[in-house]
N, C-alpha and C positions, 0 to 999 in steps of 0.2 A: 505495500501499500505506499501511495504517497501521501502528501498534504496538501494538496489537489482540490478544491472544493470545485464541483462536477454540479450541472443546472439541468434540470427534466423538464422540458416542458410539453407539458401535458397538453398535446395537441387534440386530442381527441374527449374531449369533459363531457361525460356521461351522468346518468344519475343509475346509481345500482349498489347493489351490497359492498358494505363498506370492507369487504375483504378482498374487492376486484384490485382496491390500488395495491395491496402488497404484492398482489400475483404480477403487475406489470411491474414495480421494482425489479420482482425476481429476475424477468428478461434483460433487464438493464446489471442488474449485478454479474448474470453471468458474461452480458455484453463484457462486464470490465476486469473479467477474467477468474472468475469464482466458477466451481465446477455445479451444478444442478441442485446437487443436496449443499453445499456451504450456502447458497442462497438463498432454499427452502429455509433453513437451517434460521436464518437471519430474520426471516420472514416473520416466523415462529414468534419474535419478539413484540410480533403485534395481536392484543388483542384478538382484533378481528381477522385473523388469518390464522389464530392459532386454536381459535373455534369455531369456523367455518365447517359446514360438513365436509366430509371427503367426495362424496359422492359427489356433492356441487364443487370443489375445486377441479376433479377430475374433469366432470365434462368444461368445464369454464376452460381448464387447459386444452383439450381435446381443440374445441370449438377455436380456440384464441391460434392453436398449428394451424387448424384450416384456414382460419385467415392469413393470418401472415402467407403460409404456402398460398393462396389464391392472389395475394399483392406479390409476392416475389416471382411469380410467372408469367403478372403482367407487363412488370418491370422491374429488373435485374439488377438496381441499383446495389450495389455493396450491402449499405447499409439496412437493404430489405429484405436481400440474401442470407445475411447472419444473423438477423430478427426472425428470419422462419426461421434459422436452422436452433436456435437457442429457443425459442417455440416449441419445436421439434422435441430438443436434448430434453425440457423443461419437463414436457406431456409423458415421454415418453419414462422419466426420474416418476412424475408421482403415480402411474400404471404398475410402477414395479416394487411400491408401496401395499405393507396391509392395507386391506379395506381401511381402518379405522386410524393407522400410522400405529 
């Protein structure tokens, strides 16, 4: 880790469950070099992520991976293909966990 500050631009503000924000943060942590397991462990510090239903987490991860795959299939900008890869990796991580963690 370095001492640089990072700003995340929430380009797609929407209403949703409070645990969705940590899920999106997880993708950015993976982008910064953390493994999906490390990013997930960090997000578990947030009560909203820690108490989210495992089934909902997995469903959102699947939908998010599919959305980024679709985005990257039509626009191959490196950051979009990278986010697709991170979303797919996180989806695989969650599905490898036991049902209730």
